[in-house]
C-alpha positions as CSV (number, residue, x, y, z in Angstrom):
1,M,106.4,67.9,68.1
2,P,107.3,65.2,70.7
3,E,106.0,61.8,70.0
4,S,103.9,61.7,73.2
5,T,102.1,64.9,72.2
6,A,101.4,63.7,68.7
7,R,100.0,60.4,70.1
8,S,97.9,62.3,72.7
9,G,96.5,64.6,69.9
10,H,95.6,61.6,67.8
11,T,93.9,59.9,70.7
12,W,91.9,63.1,71.4
13,Q,90.7,63.2,67.8
14,L,89.5,59.6,68.1
15,W,87.6,60.4,71.3
16,L,86.1,63.5,69.6
17,A,84.9,61.4,66.7
18,L,83.3,58.9,69.1
19,Y,81.6,61.8,71.0
20,V,80.2,63.1,67.7
21,A,79.0,59.6,66.6
22,C,77.3,58.9,70.0
23,S,75.7,62.4,70.0
24,M,74.4,61.9,66.5
25,V,72.7,58.6,67.6
26,V,71.1,60.4,70.6
27,G,69.9,63.2,68.4
28,L,68.5,60.8,65.9
29,F,66.7,58.8,68.6
30,V,65.2,62.0,70.1
31,S,64.1,63.1,66.7
32,L,62.4,59.8,66.0
33,L,60.6,59.9,69.4
34,V,59.4,63.4,68.8
35,L,58.3,62.6,65.2
36,R,56.2,59.7,66.5
37,S,54.3,62.1,68.7
38,G,53.0,63.8,65.5
39,V,54.4,67.3,65.9
40,D,55.6,69.7,63.3
41,T,58.9,69.1,61.4
42,T,60.4,72.3,63.0
43,D,59.9,70.9,66.5
44,V,61.4,67.6,65.4
45,V,64.6,69.3,64.2
46,L,64.8,71.5,67.3
47,A,64.4,68.5,69.6
48,G,67.0,66.5,67.7
49,G,69.4,69.3,67.7
50,G,68.9,69.9,71.4
51,G,69.5,66.2,72.1
52,F,72.7,66.3,70.1
53,A,74.0,69.4,71.7
54,T,73.2,68.2,75.2
55,S,74.8,64.8,74.7
56,F,77.9,66.3,73.1
57,A,78.3,68.8,75.9
58,L,78.1,66.0,78.5
59,C,80.6,63.9,76.5
60,L,83.0,66.9,76.4
61,A,82.6,67.4,80.2
62,L,83.3,63.8,81.1
63,P,87.1,63.7,80.7
64,A,87.4,66.9,82.8
65,A,85.2,65.5,85.5
66,V,87.1,62.2,85.6
67,R,90.4,64.1,85.8
68,E,89.2,66.2,88.7
69,L,87.9,63.2,90.6
70,K,91.3,61.4,90.1
71,R,93.1,64.5,91.4
72,Q,90.9,64.7,94.5
73,S,91.4,61.0,95.5
């Protein structure tokens, strides 16, 4: 494997770890907000999972969006 490809793969893994960490913080924050409203535990877990999934999807879409904007300009 060429060195540039190996370096790029390593960088992508670091970005992916950052995306997961940020998404976990968002999911936890959403869970805490929903928990404070006094709803059932199932609703808290579903809301936290939804916050995590949405945040992670946005993080994954961000590099593609930036790449497309750079290509257009």
